[in-house]
N, C-alpha and C positions, 0 to 999 in steps of 0.2 A: 425387909426383898427377897423378892424370889429372883434369880438373877435365869436368864433367860439362858436356856440350851440351843447350844449350834442344832444347825438342824442339814442334816445330808442332802441328797438332791435326789431321795426317792420322798425324804419329807418335805423337801417343796411344792413338791407336784398336788395343786389341788385334790381332796378328795371326793372320790366319785358322789352325788348328795343321794337321802337314801329315799328319793322317790324316784329313781333314774329307773327305773329296772325293766323288765319284758312284762309285755304286754301278757304272754304265756307264764311269764311265773305265776303259780299259783300263792293266794294270798295266806299271811301265817294264820298253822292253827289249821292249814286246810294239808289233808296229805293227795299228795299222786298217784292215783289207782297203779296198780303192780301192772308192773312189763313186763315182761321176759327181758332178759339185758341185749340176748341177740336181738333181740322185735328192735330192738331202739335204734333211731337215725343215726347217722353218723354225721358230721360236718364235714362240706368239701377241703377244708382249709387242716383236719382232724391231722398230725402226722403218721402214717402207718405206723404201725409193731415193725419192730426190728431197726427202725429209722433210727440216730441217734440229731441232732440237731446239734452246731456247734455254736461255744458262748457269745453273744451278743457281748463288744465294745462296751465299758462303762460311758462315753462319751455320741452322743446321733452324729449321725453323717450332714452332709451338706449336700445340698441337690443341685450344688458350681462343681461337687467335688467328681473327679471322672471316674466311669468305670471300673472296677476290680479286672472286668477283662480288659481293659482298652490298654492296647502295648505303641508308648510313641513312638519305637521302633519302625512299628510296622503300621502306621498311620499314613494312609492316603494319601500319595501326591500330588491331590489338586488342594491338599487344606494349603492356606498361605505359610508360602515357609519361612522360616526366626528370621533371616535377613530384610522382609517384609517385601514390598513391588518395590522396583527397580525405578528411581528416578528420574524421571525425564525432563530434561533441561534446555531450552528454548532458547535461540540464539539471539540477542537483542538485535543484530543489525540484519535478520532476516527479516520478508515484508511481513508484514503481518498479515497477509492472507495468508501464509506459511504458517503463521506463529497460532492465528486463530484456529483451522480447519484442524491443528495438532489437537488445539484443546477439546474442538467438537468432536472428533472422532475417541475422546478419550470416556472410558466412565468416570462421570463424578466424582467418586470417592479417592482416586489415582489423581487428578488435575492438581497440577502445580498450585499455593496458593501465592501472588505476588504483591506487589501493593500497588494504590493507586496510582497510576502516571501525573492524574490531576491533581492536582491539591484542590480541599473542602475550600469552603468559606466557615470560618470561627472554629476551623475541627468538631461541627455538628453531625458529620457524616453526608454524608449522598442523601440530596432530595430525590428520594424515589420516584415520584409520579414524573417530576419534570422529566428526567434522565429517561426514563417509560418511554415518555411519548415523543424525545427525539430521537431515542431510540426505532421506531414504528415509523415515526416521518421520512427521518432518513433511510429505513427497509422498504417504505411505499416506494418514494424514486430511483432504488435500485429493483426491487420485482419490475415495477413500471415501464423500467427503460431495457429490459430484457434480462438482467440479470441470472442467471441462473439459482436456483433455489440453497446451497452450502454458500456458495458466495453471500449469499444473504445472509445467511444465520450466523456467518463469521465475522461481517461489519458490524451486524448486531450485535453479539457476542463481544466485539471490541471497546464499542463503543458502554457496553455497561461496566465489563472491566475496567477499562483509565479509570470511570467514575468510580471507584471501588465496589460493584458490587460484583462482589465470584458467585458468588451462589444464584446465578441465575438459567433460563434456559429460551435459549428462543425457538418458536415455530412457525418452520413457514411452508405457506400449500399455495397454490394456482390461485386464491382471491383475498388469504388471509393472514393477514400477520400476527404473532402473539408472544411475551414473553412474562413468565411468569420469573417473580424474585423470591426467595426467599431469606430474610435476613439472619436467624438463628436457627438451629434445627426447633427452637418452640417456640418461634415466633408462627404465626398462621401468613402464610405464604400472598405474595399482593402479584393477579395478574393481568395486564390490560391484553386490549388488541385493534386491532386497524385493515377495513374492510380496502384491497384494491382495487375500484371501481373503473378507473381509466389506463390503459396503458399508451406512453406517448412514447415512439423512437427519435431519443432527442443521446445521443451518445457526449456529446460535447456538455450537456447536463446530466449524461452519466460518471466521466472522469472529471468533472469537479464534486461530483458529490465523495470519488473514490480522495480525493486528494484535501476532502473534510473529512471522511475518517482516518486517514493517512496524520494530519499533523493532531486530531485528537488521543490517539493510538501511537503515538511519538513520545520518546520521556524527555525533559528538557524541555520539550515545547508550549505553551501557557493557553489552556481554549479554556476559558471557563464556558457555561451553561449560555450566559447573555452574549458571547462569542457566537458560540457553535449557533446559537440561534437566529443570531443577526444575520450570520455568513448562508444557513439551508433558506431564511427568504430572500437572500437577494438571488441564490440558483431557481429557486422555482418560478422571481419575479421578474429573469434572463430573457430575454427573447431571444427565439431561434437566428442559429447564423445563418438563414438561408430561406428570404421569399419563399411565397408563393409557386412565382414564375417561374422561381431558379429552379424549384423541386418537378414544377413540369416540364420545363427543359431539360431536366436532368434523367427523366423517364424517358423524355425519346430518344434521348441521345445515349442510354441506355439501351433501349431497344433493336436503334440502328447499328448500335456498335455487336450487338448479340445475332445479326442477322451476315454483315460482314463475315464474323468468325464459321456459321454457315454455307461460304460462301456466293456471299451475298457482294455487288455491284454498288456505286454509288449510288442511282436511282432507286434500287434496294432499300439502301440504307435512309433515305429521305422519305419513301413511303411507311416504314416502319416507324420510323422515327413519328410521324402524323399521326399514325395510328395510336402510336402509344399514347404520346398526347392528348387529344382527343379523349379517351380514354381516362385518362389521367381528369382533364376535367368534369367527365361525366359521374364520376367516383366522386370529387369533391363537392358537387352536387348534387347527387343523393346521402353523402353524410349532411351537408346543411340539411335538406330534411327528414332526418334523424330516424331515418331508413339502415339495418344493422347492416355489419363487417359482409355480410352472407352474400346481400345481394348488391353491394357496391363492387367488390371482383366478380360478381357475374359483367356489373351492368362494364364495368371497364377492361374486361377480355370481350367483346362486343366487337369494339372498331379496328380492333389488328385484324382478326379473325372475316371482317366486312371489307377489312381492305385487300383482305389474300385472296377471296373469292373475286374482288373486280377484276385482280389484276390476272388469274385465268382466266375472268371471261371474255378480259381485253387482246385476251394469244399477244402478249405486249412483248412475249421472250423471256420474263423475270422467272423469281423462283416464290411464284406464291406459295410457297412451305419455310422461305427466312423471311418472309413479314409477319408467317404467322408468330412462329417460332420468337422472332426477335421482341413482340408484343408480351409471349407469358414471361419470357425472363423477366422484365418488371415486376411481374404480379407474383411469383413463386414467391413461399413467406418462408427462404431458405434461412432468415437468421431465428424465427421460431422453432426448426426443424431443430438445430443446432440448440441453442437451447433443451425444447425439449430430452434427446435424448443423453443428454449430457445430465438431465438430471433423474433419469432413470439408468445411467451407468454410475451417479452417486451414491443410489440408494431413496432417490424423492419419490415414489415410484409414484403417489395420487397426485402431487404435479407432473407429472412426467407425461400420465397419462391423461389430466387434464388440457394437457401443450400438445400433446396427438391428435387430442382429438378437435382441437381448435384449428392444427395446421389441418387435418380432413376434409372438415366441412371451407377451409380456402378454396381446395384441392378441388372439391366436389363442386365450387362454384364457378373460378375459371372452368373449369368440363363445362356448367351448361353452357355459360358464357359462349364459350368457342364452338359448342356442340347444337345451338341453336343458330348457329352463322352460318354455318358447314353444313347444315343442311339446309334450310334455306337452297346454298351454294349450289348442294347434289341437285336438287330439284331445276333449281335452275340451267343447271349444264354444266356445269365447270366443272375441268379435268382436274383433279386432284388428288395425282399423283403419291400418295405413302409413299414407294419406296426412295423414291428424290430426296425424302429426308435429310434421311438415314448412309449417302455417300456422301463418302472421306472429299474433299475439297482439301489441298496440300497446300498452304499460300503463307509460311513462311513470319515474314518481316511483316506480311500486313494480318495475319493474325495475331500476331504476337501485340502489333500495335494496338488493333480493337480489342483484347482481350485488359489490356490497361486503360484505354475509354472506360467501357464498362466499370470496371474499379470503380473507376474515379467518380465517375457518373454512381452507382449504387454509393458509393461514402457521401456522397452530396445527399442523396435521399434518406439516409442513417443521419445528416445533421451532425457529422464527426470535425474537428477541429480541423482547423489548416494544414497545421505543422504532422500531421497524423497519413495524408492524402499520398504523398512519395513515398511512403512506404508501402502502404497499403496497393498502389500500380505496383511497383518492384513484386511483392507477393503475389499478387496476380498471373502478374505475366509469365512467374515461375510457375504456379500449377499450370497453366496454358500448356508450357511448353513441356513439363512430365507426363502431363495428361495429353497433350497429340503424341511425345515421342512413345510411349506404349501402347494406345488403339491405337494413331493413324501410320504412324512410321514403322514399329512394330506388328503392329497388326494384331494386339493382346487382348486381354479382356477389359472390355468398359468400367464395368462395375472396378475389377482392381485396378486401374489404370486410375479410377476418380476418387478410389481409397485411398492411392500413396501420393495424390497429388496434396488430395486434400490434406492425412496427414502431414505433411509438409509444411503445408500453409499455417494448421493447428503449431507446428514445433515453432518456425520464426516468430508469428504472431505472442504465444506464449512467452519466447525469450524476451521480445522489443519487449512486453507491459510486464516483468519483472527488472527491465533494467530500468524502466522511465517508474514503477513502484504506481502503477493505474489498473483498469481492468483490460482485459485480453480483446474484446469484444472490438473494440473499433480497429483491432490492427488482424481480427479473422476475418467474420461479417463480410464484410464487403470484399475481399479474394477472392473467397468462392465463387462470385457469383459468373463467372467465366465454367464455372461446374457445376452449374444446376440443369436438372433434365429437360429441359424446353425441348428438345427435337422428339425423345417419347415420350412426355404427354403431346406433343399435336401429331402424335403416327397414333398412339392411342384412341383418341378421338374421332380421328379423322379415317379410322377402318372402324366405329360404334357409326360413324356416319352411313358412311357405305353399305350399311348392314355385318359388315367382319364380324361379327359379337368376340369371339375367342381370340379373333387376332386384338382386338383392340384390348382387351383387359387385358389380353399378355405385355401387353407396350403398357401400359397404365402401371402394374406390377413389376415391370421393369423400371418404369421412373419412377417407382415405390423405394427398387433396389438401390437406386443408383442416388437417390437423396438419403436412404440410412447410411451408403457408405463413405457419404457427405461429412454426415454429424459426427460416424463413427472414428474415421479418420484425424477428425478434428479434435477432437475428445484424445483419443489415442497419442497425438501429439503435443500438446498441451499437456498429456499426464507423463510423458519422456522428458519433453525438460524440465520438470517436479525431477525427475528421476539421476536423469543424468547430472546435476548442481544440486552435489552433495554435503549441504548446509548441515548442522543441528540437527535446525529443525524438518528440511526436509525428510531427515532420516526419521528421527521420532515422526511424522504422519505415516508414514509408511509402516510401520513396527503397528500404531496405531487401524490405521484403516483392518489391518488384517485381523486383529484382534474381535473388533465390531463385526467382520464377517462371519465368527465361528470357525477361522480358517483353523 
């Protein structure tokens, strides 16, 4: 037998085939034509004369090896450091809103992996379709109740992580909710979505949903999927805490209290209350006939304006401006405005734009309704003085009591729990005291006074919400009622009805500035509350928020 000879690296290579030759190579036996050497073309890859090349190493280089010109000491600082990214530790005793908001503001690659809070049945992993469906249903109730987009995403993220689904991404827009879950890097993602078609203001239901999310995300509190579905069904089936006639009466009381804030007496209180209740009943009738909300707001704004015109025609010595402005306080969409500005400040610009557009439509509807009644009154000879609407009236004790009644009735209209009403009344009184002290007593800027008062409302409301581990909306929205720009709105509409277009639009712009001051002040107060309460979770959320905005 002939022993096999060992082959070197070059001999292991496959020899080139005899047929592998260039098409320009002359066949065997044919001599190429004589071409002078200096006229023959040279290759671009040929080594020029006088240049020597370094001998190649015996082994081939790897594609993953660093280039010869790379120096680790001169590397760019943007590369991942050798010690890795700093770990973010979330305090378990912090509110779940802070913990989940921290996670959402972090890049996906830097989120800490946590174990599921709720145990899985028979260790088979989470039931992905049911968890996604439960997440969307809870998010729908929160968004329909007026909650901000970031808080809705935090709640959806908390539910998914509690049931062992870490790699999930919730998305919230004005009418669409979606959540995507990817089991692993090699599995296809699963996406589910849900449309929010109807919005119902019920803060009692909103509080119950927050409690359900808190129980699901709390370690040591066992809430199975069946139990979560059962509690969610009870929340959806529960009736509103206040019947329709109580809401109508609350709308009248709100309008009457607002008229007292502006200098009206008992007679003005009763007339403004009657106009607001009549407008509320007409709006209910329009809603029962299927008319859109634009027409409902326009119809509801007509009776208070008509009664104000009637008071002016009767020359009874009353303030028709207080009657009309009191009716506007019950219609201005302060809740939607605060939510819109909050979404814009937290980076949800699409949802904020849609909500601001909704507020603009409601505002235009109110203007159309009031303008129709005022135009008829001007044609009939009603003496309406726009300057009288801004005349300051100082009655501290009466106005503080009126502010408390206004906040109380606003809370009833929002279907709040009875246990939150007392705090809301006190918060509304504080807001009016601060506003009157700056704008009336010190004769300062109305916009600045509104922003300061709204900031205190947001600060106290956020502190109370963190203490109760619930949403801040029940403690904030009704308390901003005394600050709503009803006078500026009426002043602008009246100027337009009397032909002073420039003055009318200037006043409407001032009303819009006051509304934005309210919304920004409320949001800033809430952010200050989170900033001053220095828990590990809040500190992590500050850093994460800073990274996501590119600073």
